[in-house]
C-alpha positions as CSV (number, residue, x, y, z in Angstrom):
1,X,0.2,4.9,-18.3
2,X,2.9,2.4,-18.2
3,X,4.8,1.8,-14.6
4,X,7.0,-0.6,-13.1
5,X,7.4,-1.8,-9.7
6,X,11.2,-1.4,-8.3
7,X,13.1,-0.9,-5.3
8,X,13.6,2.5,-3.5
9,X,16.7,4.7,-4.1
10,X,17.5,7.6,-1.9
11,X,16.9,10.0,-4.6
12,X,13.4,9.1,-4.7
13,X,12.7,11.5,-1.6
14,X,11.9,14.3,-3.9
15,X,9.2,12.5,-5.7
16,X,7.7,11.2,-2.3
17,X,7.8,14.7,-1.1
18,X,6.0,15.9,-4.2
19,X,3.4,13.5,-4.2
20,X,2.5,12.2,-0.7
21,X,1.8,15.6,0.4
22,X,-1.5,15.5,-0.2
23,X,-4.8,15.9,2.0
24,X,-7.0,13.5,-0.2
25,X,-4.2,10.7,0.1
26,X,-3.5,11.2,3.9
27,X,-7.5,10.8,4.5
28,X,-7.4,7.5,3.6
29,X,-4.6,6.4,5.0
30,X,-3.0,5.2,8.5
31,X,-2.2,8.5,10.9
32,X,1.8,7.3,10.2
33,X,1.1,8.8,6.7
34,X,1.0,12.5,8.1
35,X,-0.6,15.8,6.2
36,X,1.1,18.1,5.7
37,X,4.0,15.7,4.5
38,X,7.4,17.4,4.9
39,X,10.8,16.6,3.7
40,X,11.8,14.8,7.2
41,X,8.9,12.0,6.7
42,X,9.9,11.9,2.9
43,X,13.4,11.1,4.0
44,X,12.3,8.6,6.8
45,X,9.8,6.8,4.7
46,X,12.4,5.8,1.8
47,X,15.2,5.1,4.4
48,X,13.0,2.7,6.0
49,X,12.3,1.2,2.8
50,X,15.9,0.9,2.0
51,X,16.5,-0.8,5.1
52,X,13.8,-3.0,5.2
53,X,14.3,-7.1,5.5
54,X,13.3,-8.6,2.2
55,X,12.6,-11.8,4.2
56,X,9.5,-10.0,6.0
57,X,8.8,-6.8,4.1
58,X,8.8,-5.8,0.6
59,X,8.5,-2.1,-0.4
60,X,8.3,-1.3,-4.0
61,X,8.2,2.3,-5.5
62,X,5.8,2.8,-8.1
63,X,7.4,4.8,-11.1
64,X,5.7,6.1,-13.9
65,X,7.2,8.7,-16.6
66,X,10.7,8.3,-14.7
67,X,9.2,9.4,-11.4
68,X,8.4,7.5,-8.1
69,X,4.6,8.2,-8.0
70,X,3.2,5.6,-5.3
71,X,4.2,3.2,-3.0
72,X,3.0,-0.6,-2.6
73,X,4.2,-2.9,0.3
74,X,3.8,-6.2,1.9
75,X,4.5,-6.8,5.4
76,X,4.5,-10.5,6.7
77,X,2.8,-11.1,10.1
78,X,4.2,-12.4,13.1
79,X,3.5,-15.0,15.6
80,X,0.4,-16.8,14.7
81,X,0.2,-14.7,11.6
82,X,3.4,-15.5,10.1
83,X,1.5,-17.2,6.9
84,X,0.3,-13.7,6.3
85,X,1.1,-10.3,4.8
86,X,-0.5,-7.1,4.8
87,X,-0.9,-5.1,1.6
88,X,-0.8,-1.2,1.8
89,X,-0.3,1.2,-1.0
90,X,-0.6,5.1,-2.1
91,X,-0.6,6.4,-5.4
92,X,0.0,10.0,-6.8
93,X,-3.8,12.0,-7.3
94,X,-2.5,12.5,-10.9
95,X,-2.5,8.9,-11.6
96,X,-5.8,7.7,-10.0
97,X,-8.2,6.4,-12.3
98,X,-5.7,4.7,-15.0
99,X,-5.7,1.1,-13.6
100,X,-2.0,1.4,-12.0
101,X,-2.9,0.5,-8.9
102,X,-4.6,-2.5,-9.6
103,X,-2.1,-3.7,-12.0
104,X,0.8,-3.1,-9.3
105,X,-1.6,-4.9,-6.8
106,X,-1.6,-8.3,-8.7
107,X,2.1,-8.1,-9.4
108,X,3.4,-7.3,-5.8
109,X,1.0,-10.3,-4.9
110,X,2.5,-12.6,-7.5
111,X,6.0,-11.4,-6.2
112,X,4.9,-11.9,-2.7
113,X,3.6,-15.5,-3.2
114,X,6.7,-16.3,-5.5
115,X,9.6,-14.9,-2.7
116,X,7.6,-16.4,0.4
117,X,6.4,-20.0,-0.7
118,X,5.0,-20.6,2.9
119,X,2.7,-17.4,2.6
120,X,-1.0,-18.5,2.4
121,X,-3.0,-15.3,2.5
122,X,-2.4,-11.4,1.6
123,X,-4.9,-9.0,3.1
124,X,-5.9,-5.2,2.9
125,X,-7.9,-2.9,5.2
126,X,-9.0,-0.2,3.5
127,X,-11.5,2.2,5.2
128,X,-15.3,1.5,4.2
129,X,-15.7,5.1,2.6
130,X,-12.8,4.7,0.7
131,X,-14.6,2.8,-2.3
132,X,-11.8,3.4,-5.0
133,X,-9.1,1.4,-3.1
134,X,-12.0,-1.3,-2.5
135,X,-12.6,-1.4,-6.3
136,X,-8.8,-2.0,-6.7
137,X,-8.7,-4.8,-4.5
138,X,-11.7,-6.4,-6.1
139,X,-10.6,-5.9,-9.3
140,X,-7.1,-7.6,-8.4
141,X,-8.8,-10.8,-7.3
142,X,-9.4,-9.8,-3.5
143,X,-12.5,-11.1,-1.8
144,X,-14.4,-9.2,0.7
145,X,-14.5,-11.0,3.9
146,X,-16.3,-8.5,6.2
147,X,-17.1,-4.9,7.6
148,X,-15.5,-4.1,10.8
149,X,-17.8,-1.9,12.3
150,X,-16.3,1.4,14.1
151,X,-12.9,-0.2,13.6
152,X,-10.7,3.2,13.2
153,X,-10.6,6.5,14.3
154,X,-9.4,8.9,12.0
155,X,-10.0,12.7,11.9
156,X,-12.0,13.0,15.0
157,X,-14.5,10.1,13.6
158,X,-15.2,6.5,13.9
159,X,-15.7,4.7,11.0
160,X,-16.0,1.2,9.3
161,X,-12.9,-0.6,7.6
162,X,-13.1,-3.7,5.4
163,X,-11.3,-6.8,5.4
164,X,-10.1,-8.0,2.2
165,X,-8.1,-11.4,1.2
166,X,-6.3,-12.7,-1.5
167,X,-5.4,-16.8,-0.8
168,X,-2.6,-18.5,-2.8
169,X,-4.0,-20.5,-5.4
């Protein structure tokens, strides 16, 4: 399936509401991504993407077949982490397993390194149990740096997360 990464638009709220309201997506993201996902969540999310300061945050819609089917973002760190950025993403379940996210990760990382010429590291921290997301990162060139044992508390359970990073070439 072909896709593009593009800036968010206000009219994307309907697509976000449609695709983000999925328990399978929410269970692999931080609690800030709720389930159920309601209209005010979608509106707040799209507004935050539109208001983001591109000097430190890069939010992109993943568009396929004319719809915003997911999100991908880089957020720069502060203080001693100012030369790093955290990668985050989600994708509509209908689009899973088609290689979209691997390509989207590669593309936004290229954009991040080009736009922020002092950036040296992009990292992601998927839950250890999220094998598909871990594969995406590995296929996109990220290296597993370690397993953070008992690092997250989600859905009443303490579990591990993984630290993946991509360094500027």
